[in-house]
C-alpha positions as CSV (number, residue, x, y, z in Angstrom):
1,M,0.0,0.0,0.0
2,P,1.5,3.3,-1.0
3,N,2.0,5.6,1.9
4,L,-0.1,8.7,2.5
5,V,2.6,11.2,1.5
6,N,3.1,9.5,-1.9
7,K,-0.7,9.5,-2.5
8,M,-0.8,13.3,-1.7
9,I,2.1,14.0,-4.0
10,V,0.4,12.0,-6.8
11,R,-2.9,13.9,-6.3
12,E,-1.1,17.2,-6.3
13,L,0.9,16.4,-9.4
14,T,-2.3,15.1,-11.1
15,D,-4.2,18.3,-10.3
16,S,-1.4,20.7,-11.4
17,M,-0.8,18.7,-14.6
18,S,-4.5,18.4,-15.5
19,D,-4.5,21.3,-17.9
20,A,-0.9,21.0,-19.1
21,E,-0.5,20.8,-22.8
22,G,3.3,20.8,-22.7
23,L,5.8,19.0,-20.6
24,V,9.6,18.6,-20.7
25,I,11.5,15.9,-18.8
26,V,15.2,16.3,-18.2
27,S,17.7,14.3,-16.3
28,M,19.7,16.2,-13.8
29,A,22.9,14.7,-12.5
30,G,25.7,16.4,-10.5
31,L,24.2,19.9,-10.4
32,S,25.6,22.1,-7.6
33,V,23.1,24.1,-5.6
34,V,24.2,27.3,-7.4
35,E,23.7,25.7,-10.8
36,S,20.3,24.4,-9.8
37,E,19.2,27.8,-8.5
38,N,20.5,29.6,-11.6
39,L,18.5,27.2,-13.8
40,R,15.4,27.6,-11.7
41,N,15.7,31.4,-11.8
42,T,16.2,31.5,-15.6
43,L,13.1,29.3,-16.0
44,A,11.2,31.5,-13.6
45,E,12.0,34.5,-15.7
46,K,10.3,32.7,-18.6
47,G,7.3,31.9,-16.4
48,C,8.2,28.2,-15.9
49,S,8.7,26.2,-12.8
50,L,11.1,23.3,-12.4
51,H,9.9,20.3,-10.3
52,M,12.1,17.5,-9.1
53,V,9.8,14.4,-9.2
54,R,10.4,10.9,-8.1
55,S,10.4,8.6,-11.2
56,R,7.9,6.2,-9.8
57,L,5.4,9.0,-9.0
58,A,5.9,10.7,-12.3
59,R,5.2,7.3,-14.1
60,I,2.0,7.0,-12.1
61,V,0.8,10.5,-12.9
62,L,1.7,10.4,-16.6
63,G,0.2,6.9,-16.8
64,E,-3.1,8.3,-15.5
65,K,-2.9,10.9,-18.4
66,G,-2.7,8.0,-20.8
67,F,1.1,7.9,-21.6
68,D,3.0,4.7,-21.5
69,L,6.6,5.9,-21.1
70,P,9.7,4.0,-22.0
71,K,11.7,2.8,-19.0
72,D,14.7,4.9,-19.7
73,M,12.8,8.1,-19.9
74,L,12.2,8.2,-16.1
75,M,15.5,6.7,-14.8
76,G,17.7,8.6,-12.4
77,N,17.2,12.1,-11.1
78,I,14.6,13.7,-13.3
79,A,13.0,17.1,-13.3
80,M,9.9,18.3,-15.2
81,V,8.5,21.6,-16.4
82,W,4.9,21.6,-17.5
83,G,2.2,24.1,-18.6
84,G,1.0,25.3,-21.9
85,P,2.8,24.5,-25.2
86,E,4.7,27.8,-25.0
87,D,5.9,26.9,-21.5
88,A,7.3,23.7,-22.8
89,I,9.1,25.5,-25.7
90,N,10.5,28.2,-23.4
91,A,11.7,25.5,-20.9
92,A,13.4,23.6,-23.8
93,K,15.1,26.8,-24.9
94,V,16.4,27.5,-21.4
95,F,17.7,23.9,-21.0
96,D,19.2,23.9,-24.4
97,K,21.2,27.2,-23.9
98,S,22.2,26.5,-20.3
99,D,25.8,26.0,-19.2
100,V,24.9,22.9,-17.3
101,K,23.6,21.2,-20.5
102,K,26.8,22.1,-22.2
103,A,28.7,20.5,-19.2
104,G,26.6,17.4,-19.5
105,K,24.7,17.8,-16.3
106,V,21.3,18.2,-17.8
107,A,20.0,16.0,-20.7
108,F,16.6,15.9,-22.4
109,R,14.7,12.7,-21.7
110,G,11.4,13.4,-23.4
111,G,8.3,15.4,-23.1
112,V,4.7,15.9,-24.2
113,L,3.3,18.5,-26.5
114,E,-0.4,18.8,-27.1
115,G,-1.1,15.2,-26.3
116,N,1.8,13.7,-28.2
117,L,4.6,11.8,-26.4
118,L,8.1,13.1,-27.4
119,G,11.3,11.3,-27.3
120,A,14.6,12.9,-26.1
121,D,15.5,14.1,-29.6
122,E,12.0,15.5,-30.3
123,A,12.0,17.3,-26.9
124,S,15.4,18.9,-27.6
125,Q,14.0,20.1,-31.0
126,L,11.4,22.1,-29.1
127,A,14.2,24.6,-28.4
128,K,14.5,25.4,-32.1
129,L,10.8,26.3,-32.5
130,P,10.1,30.0,-32.6
131,G,8.4,31.6,-29.6
132,R,5.2,33.7,-29.6
133,D,7.0,37.0,-30.2
134,E,9.1,35.5,-33.1
135,L,5.9,34.1,-34.7
136,R,4.2,37.4,-34.4
137,A,7.2,39.2,-36.1
138,Q,7.1,36.6,-38.9
139,M,3.4,37.1,-39.4
140,V,3.8,40.9,-39.6
141,G,6.6,40.4,-42.1
142,V,4.4,38.1,-44.2
143,I,1.5,40.6,-44.2
144,A,3.6,43.7,-44.6
145,A,5.8,42.5,-47.5
146,P,3.0,42.6,-50.2
147,L,1.8,45.9,-48.9
148,Q,5.3,47.4,-49.2
149,Q,5.6,46.1,-52.8
150,L,2.2,47.6,-53.7
151,V,3.2,51.0,-52.3
152,G,6.4,50.8,-54.3
153,L,4.5,49.9,-57.5
154,L,2.0,52.8,-57.0
155,A,4.7,55.3,-56.3
156,A,6.9,54.2,-59.2
157,P,5.2,56.2,-62.0
158,Q,5.1,59.5,-60.0
159,G,8.8,59.0,-59.1
160,A,9.7,58.3,-62.7
161,L,7.9,61.5,-63.8
162,A,9.6,63.5,-61.1
163,R,13.0,62.2,-62.2
164,V,12.3,63.1,-65.9
165,I,11.2,66.6,-65.0
166,Q,14.3,67.0,-62.7
167,A,16.5,65.8,-65.5
168,H,15.1,68.4,-67.9
169,V,15.6,71.1,-65.2
170,D,19.2,70.0,-64.6
171,A,19.9,70.0,-68.4
172,G,18.8,73.6,-68.6
173,D,16.0,72.7,-71.0
174,S,13.9,75.8,-71.4
175,A,11.4,74.3,-73.8
176,G,8.6,74.8,-71.2
177,T,9.5,78.4,-70.2
178,E,8.6,81.6,-72.0
179,E,11.0,84.5,-72.4
180,G,9.5,87.7,-72.8
């Protein structure tokens, strides 16, 4: 029989993950307290929260959500970040750019995005997806480019006429002036 504390932790995790559409699972081995706190602070700046979770309890919670995880995904010390899809992407970006990942102390294990189970490689690819602000900028560029071309096309005849008139003025052409 599972003890009462584990039941409470599973219930709390289940409740907090109930609306989560994005989840990133990483292994964390050999992090110092300072490195761990720096990672947590960086994630907090992006609106994400890092949770150290016992593998067995994480397997129970994710199993209740309908995910049958490979055994190696939840082995060792794991941490999870969950929330909306954008939270998962932001967390993946933080993990991917962190010094501790470069030192080999953090590695992607997997994740979930909008109901799809992701392997380690797929979870690490989340870091390469554009964020909300980048997508907005791309959309503005896509919408603005044809408008800029249209303005250029509409202004071209008037600009050409102005250059022809200026060329005549510069050449000293007095055909259009009357001397009297």
